[in-house]
N, C-alpha and C positions, 0 to 999 in steps of 0.2 A: 779744559775742551766742551765736558760736555754742561757750561756756563755758556756757550752760546752756540750750541747745539738750536738750538728755536731762534737763534737772531739772524733775522737774511742779511747776506751776504749783499746787498748793495741801498743799506739802512742808512736815511740820511734825514735834515730837519723835516722832509716831507711827508716821509715813509717813519713811522715807530713801528717796534716791535711790538707783537700780542704776547700776553704770558701765557704758558702752556693752561693756566685753573681758568682762566678768561676764554679762552679755545674751547675744551673741553666742556667747559659749564654753556655755551652757546653751543655746541654738538649736542650736548644732554637735549637744552632745550629741543633743539631741530627735532629731534631723531621723534620723542614723544610728543610734541604737536602733530608732525609729517603723519603720526602714529594713529592718532585724535583723527585727524582730521580723514585718513582714510579708513578710520573705521566707522564714521558719520558718513561716508559717500555709503557705504554697503549698504547703510538703511534702504528696505524698500529699494532698489535702486541695481536695475542688471549690468555687471560689473565681469572684466577679465581679473584675470591671477596679475598680469601684466603693468593693468591702467593703476594697480590698489598699494602696488608694492613699489611703483614709480611715483606714486602719490605722496605713500609714505618717507622718501628719502631723499625727493625733491628741494624739502627746505632747505634740507642738511647741506643740500650741490649749491642751493645759491647764498647760502647764509654760509660758505668758508669763499664761494668769488668776491664776496661784498666783505666780506673780511680783511681778504690778501690783497683787495685795487684798493683798501686805507690811507682812501684819500690820494692815489695816484693817481695822479691825467691820466697818463699814456696809459697804462695798463687800463683805467674805465674804459676808455677809447675801444682798446683790444678786446679786452672784453665785449665789449657791444658787437663791432666787429665779429666774436665768435658766435658770437647765437646767433647770427641773423645766418648764418649756414647751417643752421641748425632747424632741421626739418622731420615730425614726425614720416616715414618707410613705412603708411599702413591706413586703411582705413579712414575715411571723412570722421572727426570727430563729432558730438551733439553739443551743441551750446553750454550742455551741462557738464559737462568731461572738459569742457574749452575754459569754465568757470569755478571749476575744478582746478582745476592747475594754476592758474592766475591767484587762487585762494592760498595754494603752497611756497606760487614763488613770492609772493605779499608777504607773507607768515618769512621763510628764508629772509626774506630782504632788512624783514623791520629786524628781523635777530641777526641779522651778521653787521647791520648798525649799533648793537649794542640795547634798543631797548627791548630786554625780556619779560618785564612785565605789560610792554605795551603788545610781545607779541603774543603774551596768551591773553588777555583778553580779547584780541582782535580775534583770535583763533577761534574762540568760549563764544562771541556773542556769533558771528556766521555759521558754528557748527549750531549750536542752538534754534537759531532759520533758519537753515537746512535742516534741519528733523523736524520743528515742525512744516515747512511746504508736503513735505513729501509725507507728513503722517496725516494729514487732512487731506490729502491731493492736492496741492494747489494747480490748476493753472489746464489742471485733466480735464481733456471737449466734454463733454456730455450728451452729445447726439453723437459717440463715435458707435456705437454700436445699429445707428438705424442708419447709419454712409456704409452704401459698399458696394463691393463691383461684383456684377456680375456679367458670365462669359458665354453667350448663346447658340449656338453647334445649326445652322439649318441647309437647306439640304439649294445646290444652284438654282435651280428655279422658280426659286421663294425670293416676291423682290422686299429687300428687309429697309425701304426707306422709311414705312410705318406699318409695317406688320402686326407691333405689338404696339401701339401706340393707346389700343383703348385698354387694353392690360398692365402696360404702365402708367393710364392715368386717372384708374381704379387703385391700384395700389403706392402709388406712390407719389409725390409731393415733387420729387424736378427730378429729371431723367437727363442724361447726356451720352450719345452716341460716342466713343472715342476714338475705335479702334474697328480695321476691317480688316480680313484678315481672311484669304485660300488657302483650302487646308485640303489634302488627300486627292492630290494633282488636279484641284479646282473645282474638285465633285461640290464642293462645302464651302461654305462661309461661317467660318466662326466672328460673334461682334459680342464688342463688348463696350458696356454700360456704368456707367458711373452711376446712381440712384440713392436717396435717399427714400426710404420705406413710411409712411404714415402710420403704418403700427404694425412690429417688429413680430406680433405674434399671428399677425398674419403673411409670414413669408412663406411656408409651405404651402397656403393655398395656392400663389403668387405663381412658385414656384410651377405648380400641378396646369393652370391654364397657359401654363407655357408652355408647358410640353406636349400639350393635346395642340400646340398652335406646328409646333418647331417637329411633330411625328418621333417624339422621344428619343429626338437625339442629345449631345450630352449638353448639359447646360451648370456653369460650375458659379457657384456663389458667395465670395470672401466680403474680410472686412476691407478700404479705403487703405491702400499704399501712401504711409502718408512721409518716411523716411527718404525718398528722392528730394524734397522741398524744405528740410526742415533745419534748421537751424542748429 
């Protein structure tokens, strides 16, 4: 009875039973490599607990699925259909998060096919590459500090078309009016600009001149948001 405990009920010439030793070996490798991947991902990266736990367990899940398919074409089609129905019910992920998920899934796929050495080598190479990219801030935009979004409140009797042109010309290399909004029952206008500063050290000087022009009403300046277009 116990001899056939880990044999499939429908094993045939197309599918073979997996020994408990190989099963446990693949699972252990999957959990170890998943843990390493999650640990490397956390280096200099904003993350959530749920995401890194998922990243650590995903290789084992994919490994089990591939091992259970075990050459059965019908089971493979069913698994592909099941995965196509799954979607993440959360905020859209960044490109880095998607890449990390594919990395974990690829590791589990290689392990599920029985290539423990290749899976270890693949994870090692990808994790070292990810560490190097994070350590040297590869791809980090160098002009992030000079790109600003500024919101200026002006009275309704001021013509906002070109009221600040001379100030922007002196302190910015580019400026774009992206939003005009009425506020306070229509008695005020709220103007939002995307600007690129010529010199970050003259930011306060520019704000002081804008305050003199808008009657010392509210002015807000912040870093330009790029997450809405980030992949």
